[in-house]
C-alpha positions, 0 to 999 in steps of 0.5 A, a space after each residue: 503478472 509476472 511470467 514466472 509465476 505459475 497458474 493456480 492449480 484447480 484443487 488449490 483455486 477451489 474452495 471458500 472465499 478466505 485464507 488458508 494455510 498448505 503443504 504442496 506435494 513438496 512439503 513446503 507451506 504455503 498460504 492460499 488467498 481465494 476470493 470468488 469474486 475478486 475485481 479483475 486483476 486483483 492478485 495479478 496486481 498483488 503478484 506483480 507487486 511483490 515481484 517489485 519489492 522482492 526486486 528491490 532486496 530490501 524488506 523480506 516478502 513471500 514468494 508467489 507460488 502460483 496465480 489465478 483470477 481468484 486466488 493466490 499462493 504464497 510462500 508461508 511466513 509464519 507468525 512471530 513477536 518482532 524484537 526491537 532489533 526487527 523492528 530497527 531493522 525493518 526500518 533502514 529496509 524501509 529506507 532502502 526500499 525507498 532509495 529506489 528511484 522511479 522514472 516517473 510517479 506510476 508503475 507499469 500497471 493499475 493496481 489496488 488499494 484494498 478493493 478499490 482500483 489504482 491509476 498508475 499511468 505514468 505522470 512527471 509531477 507528483 502534485 498532479 499525480 497525487 491530485 489526478 491519480 489519488 484524491 480527485 477519483 475517490 473525491 467523486 467516487 465518495 460523493 457518489 456514494 453519499 458520503 461528501 456533499 458539494 462543500 466538501 468534495 469543492 475544499 478538496 478540488 481547492 486543496 489539489 490546486 493548492 498540494 505545492 503550498 503544503 507538501 514538498 517537491 519529493 522524488 518518485 521513489 519505489 513504494 508499498 502503497 498500502 502500508 498500515 502496520 498490518 501489511 508489515 508482517 511479523 515472520 516465525 523468526 521476527 523478522 518483517 515483511 511486506 505483504 498485501 502489495 496490490 498497491 505498489 507504485 513509484 510515488 512520495 516516500 512520505 506517503 509509506 511513513 505517514 499510513 504507518 502512523 494512521 491507525 496505529 504506529 510501530 516503535 520509535 525504532 523503525 523510524 528511527 532506523 529509517 532516518 539514520 538509513 538516508 531515508 527522509 527526516 521532513 515526512 511527519 508535517 505532511 502526514 495528515 494531508 497525505 492520508 486523505 487518500 486512505 482516508 478517502 478510500 475507507 470512507 468509500 469502502 466502509 462507510 460513514 465512520 471515516 467522514 469525520 475524520 475526512 472533515 478534520 483534514 479539510 478544516 486543517 487545510 482550510 
């Protein structure tokens, strides 16, 4: 947890699980997210991720007001409707975020993608990082849950050994790590902000872009501005394989409804 994040006052820390709006004694509007049984380190990871994104001075993020083991208080960004220009500005800002390179893949602390712990120990090799820190742990978890059979787990292991055959070698850059469309929040003025930052790390820029298209996609103006600003342009062919990671995570968290999507990726890559 960043030292600048103060402890959550006890009256904010109490209450039912969920998200509630509040006004502080100073008149600031905040939102408090509470989970009485949050995984250890869950909200600290979100606060640390938001601090890293904020320091990049790219996309807007909510200011962290306070944090505890079971809650986090954030600046209330409001809710608006983005224009096409707002989407374009977000694309350019995302390219700026992805321009921030790291010395290795990983992060200074572990994180969470949803409720799934994310191993962020540093690794110089991006292919090894994606295989050993991302795909293989979730494959083992899905197998243990009975969501994948021996044939499927074996196919994923073989795929992991051949990632370089399908994915371009790319640098480690600062990424959101869980960038489905819902984590691009439209503020009151339409500006787009990054939220739910527990999965922030140094990884492949294409992973963020791929996930933006997994369930629904933003307007084309975002991607056009991203590429015009110098962001990578050759990410689309890699998307099905990169999205195997969030699909495995959804399989573990939400059940067998995602098995067919995982199988489709395995069939695509042999």
